[in-house]
C-alpha positions in Angstrom: 128.6 83.1 115.9 130.0 79.8 114.1 129.9 81.2 111.0 131.7 84.2 111.6 134.8 81.4 113.2 134.6 80.0 110.1 135.1 82.7 107.8 137.4 83.8 109.9 139.9 80.7 109.8 139.2 80.7 106.1 140.3 84.3 105.3 144.3 83.9 105.7 144.4 80.8 103.8 142.8 82.9 101.2 144.5 85.8 101.0 148.1 83.7 100.9 146.7 81.6 98.0 145.2 85.0 96.3 148.4 86.9 96.6 151.3 86.9 93.6 154.5 85.0 93.9 157.2 86.1 92.4 158.6 84.0 89.6 155.6 81.6 89.4 153.5 81.4 85.9 155.9 84.5 84.5 155.1 86.6 86.9 159.0 88.4 88.3 157.8 92.0 90.0 161.8 92.8 89.8 161.7 93.1 86.2 158.8 94.4 86.0 159.6 97.4 88.2 162.5 98.0 86.6 160.8 98.2 83.3 157.6 100.3 84.8 160.7 102.8 86.2 162.5 102.9 82.5 159.3 103.7 81.1 157.8 106.1 83.8 161.5 108.3 83.9 160.9 108.2 79.5 160.2 111.3 78.2 161.2 110.4 74.5 156.9 109.9 73.8 157.1 113.8 75.0 158.6 114.5 71.1 155.9 113.1 69.1 152.9 113.2 70.6 150.2 116.1 71.4 146.7 115.9 73.5 144.8 118.1 70.5 146.1 117.9 66.5 145.1 121.1 65.2 145.0 121.9 61.2 146.0 125.2 61.6 146.8 127.6 64.5 146.4 131.6 64.6 147.7 134.3 66.7 146.1 137.3 66.0 147.3 140.5 67.5 143.8 143.1 68.3 144.7 146.3 68.5 141.9 149.4 69.4 142.5 150.9 65.5 141.3 148.3 63.4 137.5 148.3 64.6 135.2 149.6 61.7 131.8 149.8 61.1 130.9 148.8 57.6 134.4 150.2 56.4 134.5 153.2 58.1 137.5 153.3 60.5 135.7 154.2 64.7 137.8 154.2 67.7 138.1 150.9 69.8 139.2 151.6 73.5 142.3 153.7 73.7 145.8 151.2 74.8 143.4 148.3 75.2 144.8 144.8 73.7 144.4 141.3 72.7 146.0 138.1 72.1 143.7 135.8 70.7 144.8 132.0 69.6 142.9 129.9 67.7 143.7 125.9 66.8 141.4 124.8 64.4 140.3 120.4 64.2 138.7 120.3 61.0 137.7 116.4 61.3 135.9 117.5 64.3 134.5 120.4 63.6 136.5 122.3 66.8 138.0 125.1 67.5 140.1 125.5 70.3 140.5 129.0 72.0 142.9 130.9 74.6 142.5 135.1 74.4 143.9 137.1 76.9 142.6 141.4 77.0 144.2 143.4 78.4 143.6 147.2 78.9 139.7 146.7 78.0 137.8 147.7 81.2 133.6 148.0 81.9 131.1 145.8 80.6 130.5 143.3 77.8 127.6 144.3 75.8 126.7 142.7 72.3 123.3 141.4 71.3 125.2 138.2 70.6 124.8 135.3 73.2 128.5 137.1 74.3 130.8 139.2 73.4 133.7 137.9 72.5 134.3 136.8 68.5 134.9 135.7 65.4 133.2 137.7 62.3 133.9 136.5 59.2 134.8 139.7 56.8 137.8 141.6 55.1 140.6 143.2 56.4 139.2 146.9 56.6 135.4 145.8 56.3 132.4 144.4 58.9 130.6 141.4 59.2 128.4 138.7 60.6 129.5 136.9 63.8 130.0 133.3 62.9 132.1 132.0 66.2 130.6 133.3 69.6 133.5 132.4 73.1 133.2 132.7 76.3 133.6 136.1 77.6 137.8 136.7 78.8 137.7 137.2 82.6 139.7 138.9 85.5 140.9 142.3 85.7 141.6 145.0 83.6 144.8 144.3 83.1 144.6 140.7 82.0 141.0 139.3 81.6 141.0 134.9 80.3 139.0 132.7 78.5 140.3 129.6 76.9 138.7 126.4 76.0 137.0 124.3 72.7 134.1 124.8 71.2 132.5 122.5 68.4 129.8 122.4 66.1 127.2 123.2 65.5 127.5 126.7 66.5 125.0 129.3 67.4 125.6 132.7 68.1 122.6 134.5 68.8 122.3 137.0 66.1 119.7 136.2 62.8 120.4 137.1 59.6 118.0 136.4 56.5 116.0 134.3 59.3 119.0 131.7 60.5 121.4 132.2 63.0 124.0 133.4 61.5 126.6 130.1 63.4 124.2 128.0 61.7 125.7 125.7 59.5 129.8 127.3 59.8 132.4 125.2 59.8 135.7 125.6 60.8 137.4 124.6 57.7 135.4 127.9 56.2 138.6 129.7 58.8 141.2 127.8 56.9 140.4 127.8 53.7 140.7 131.6 54.0 141.3 133.2 57.2 142.1 136.3 55.6 138.4 136.9 55.9 137.8 136.3 59.4 138.8 138.6 62.5 138.3 138.5 66.0 137.4 140.8 68.4 135.7 142.0 72.1 132.7 144.4 72.5 132.4 146.7 75.4 129.0 148.8 76.7 131.4 151.9 76.0 132.8 150.2 73.2 129.6 148.5 71.3 131.1 148.6 67.5 134.2 146.6 69.1 136.5 147.6 72.1 139.8 145.7 69.6 140.0 143.7 66.4 142.4 141.7 65.3 142.3 139.6 61.9 143.4 136.1 61.5 145.7 136.3 58.3 
């Protein structure tokens, strides 16, 4: 009990000694507060700072009439459309995505890990998936998926004894975007509900 009383007696002294005193040791609370309020209210930094640094960005409009089986046109889901937005950071081998589908109905289906991809092939042809994105979720009028993927990549599709995402680097898209397309597949439209070329 004596120890507790001594501790309580010393406590106010330590609090007083440990409290900052305005004007001493270069600490001026009034000046500090004014400077902080100026910095807090200054939005100039917003004009130059970026959350992500992308070498290249793409906004891909995907429609049902661009779907192919090899080089043969096939019908995707009538009236369906998609907007695939991509930002590519080459140094980090990272691709960020914001995918919105409208009018795509029913369950997704693909032998790959997911049913939403970037494939490697020029306009008017089909080719292997190189990147597999999480399938957009939500009501049929607006399904959405967004996030970022960083290599090494995996699609779940094997060709010539290796995964079609193995060894893929996002710089390949930047170097030749017209050789890549984005799409999504469903049970009713397994070859693609919508498709759009990156360039």
